[in-house]
N, C-alpha and C positions, 0 to 999 in steps of 0.2 A: 781875784785876789784867793788865796786859797789859804789856809792857815797849814803849821805844818810840824809835827814834830818826829821826833825820830826813838825806833827802839832804842836804840844803843847811843851813850851819849857818854862814851868814853872815847879816849887817842885813838882807837879802831874806826876807821871810816866805816860809816852803816853801808848797809847794803839795802835797808826799805825804811821807806817813809812809809808816814800813815797821816795823807792829807782829812784833815778833818769841816773842809768847807768854808764856809765865810763865817770867820769870829763874834760873834755875837750876834749871829742871825740863824742860827742853825734849825730852829722852829720852822722857818720861813724857805728852808731849801726849795721843798715841792713848789714852792708857788712861784721863785725863783727860778726854777728849771721851766717853765713852762715858753718864756722866749727865747731860750736858748734853745730848745727840742723845735719850736714853732720855725725859726729861723734855720735852725739844719736840715728840717724836713723841704722848706724851700730851695735851698742850696741845692742838694740832693736831686729833686724834682727837676729844679730850671736847668742844671749845669745837664744829666744825662739827659731832660729832653734837647737841649742844644743837642747834645752829641748825636742822638738817633735820628735829628733830622740832617742834619748835615749828612751823614753815615749813609741815609738814605737817599737823598737829595744829590746827585750825578750833579747838576749846576751847581753844588756849591762847595765842589771842592775846585776853589781856587783860593791860593795863597791867604786873603782875608780872613777865610771859613777856617781854615788851617791852623793859623795863630789863635783865634779864636776858639779850637778846642785845645789846642795846650793849653789856653789860660784856664778853661772850664775845668781841664785835669790837674792841673796845679789847685784850683780853688777845693775842689772835690777831695783833692788829698789834704791840703792844710786842716779843713774844715773838720774830715776824720781823723785825722791825728790827735786831736786835745778834746771835741767835743763829746765822743760816746763817755770815755775816763770822765769828764765831769758831769754827765749824766748819770752813770752811774753811779758817783758820789753823791748827788744829790737823791736819788730815788731811794736804790742798794745800801748805802752807807757804808763801799764797798773803798774803802779810804786807802788800803795798802797799796803802795807803787815803790818797785821797783826800780834803785838809777840805775846801773847798765841797762837793765832790760826792756824798762818802760821811760825812764825820764831824758834819761841820752839821746833814745830813741826817736821822743817827740823832738827836743833840741834839735837833733838834725832834721827830719823832715821839717818842720818849721820853717825853720831858718833858709832850708836850702829852697823850696818850691818857692817861699816868700822872695827871693830872691829872683828865681826864674820867674816868676810874673810878674816883677818890673820889666824884666831882660823881654818877655814878650811882648809887653806892651812899648817897650822900644823898638821890637821887630814890626809892629803894628801900625808905628809913627813912619817907620821907613817905607812900609809896605803903602801907605796912604802918598807919600811924599813922591813917589815911583809913580803912583797912578794919576797924579796932579800935575808933575812936572814932567814927563817923560812917556805920556798916553800911549803913545806907537809903539814905544819900548817896552812895554810893561809885561806883556806875555815873555817878551826873549830875557829881560834880567830875572825876572824872579820867576823861576822855573820850580819845576816841582823839587828836583836834585836839590837848589838852592834853598828851599824851604824847609827841605831835609838838614840839610849841614845848619843851618839858623838854628833848627831844634834840638839837635844834637849838641852844637853849642852851648845854649842854651842850657842843656841841662848839664854838660862837663862844668861848666862854668861856676853852677852853684855849688856841685857838687865837691870840686877842687876849693872854693871857697871857706867852706861849712866841716870837708873835715878834719882840718888841720885846728880848727877854735874847737869842736869836738872832743880831738884829743889833749888840748890844753885843759879843757874844764876837766877831762876826766885826771888828768896828774894833777891838776889843783886839788881836785877831792880826794885823791891817794895821798896828797901831802898834808891833807888840812884835819879838823877832827869834825866831827857831828854836832849841828847847830840844835840848838836847843829848843829855840822857837824862834821861828820867823815867816817872813810871808812867802810864798812862792807861788809865781805866776809858773804855769807849765812848760815854758818854753826861760825860763829867764833863769840867768849863772850867777845873778847878784850873790844870794846867799852861798851859796858854794865859793866865792872869793872873800866873802864877811870873815870865815871859819878857819881863815889858810892858819900854819904855824910854820910856814915855813920861810925861809931870810928874806928879811926884806929887798933883797936885789931882785931876788928868783919871783918876786910878787910883782915886783915891779916891771920885769921883764915880761913874764908871764900877761897880766893885763895888758901891758902895750899892745903887744899880739894882739888879746882877744880883739881889744878895741879899732886896730890897724885893719883885722879879716871882716870885722862889720861897719 
């Protein structure tokens, strides 16, 4: 969790937030950043190695390994969306973050590729089901074309679910006022909902849509 304060505390929605890190533990930010950095480097190394091995070894160009590549790419994007900004804050005190250019982009990529990961895991489960229950028809059921269609479907499904959610958050943000002090997780939307000054009906409708999409 990261503490957040805004430049603008008027009724006009702010364009920039200042991330102050973990409240009360500012002196320990360097030490706190070490496990984040190590895990991030391990994620980069592991996923990139996996992609390289599967790409170079033609015997691994099978549906199961292609789904594994999709999962690795999604994991790389989720990690790279949030961790570099977190490390920049911990190491260089670079706490400035723009709402439309950074916050909403992070929310979009984190939510969409998290949804994508769950869908890829489902596709991998289906792949194993076909391999076990219909081994003789495996190569005819899960062809490269079918795997490509599944991959595109997974991506489109994630974007279709998340794009309306981001626009609703943007609408709520423009309808509200800047929070003075709150807790912000980089992909969290609760601080925006709490500071709405829209009508109760509009607030209930928008929040209901958010939870429906999630």
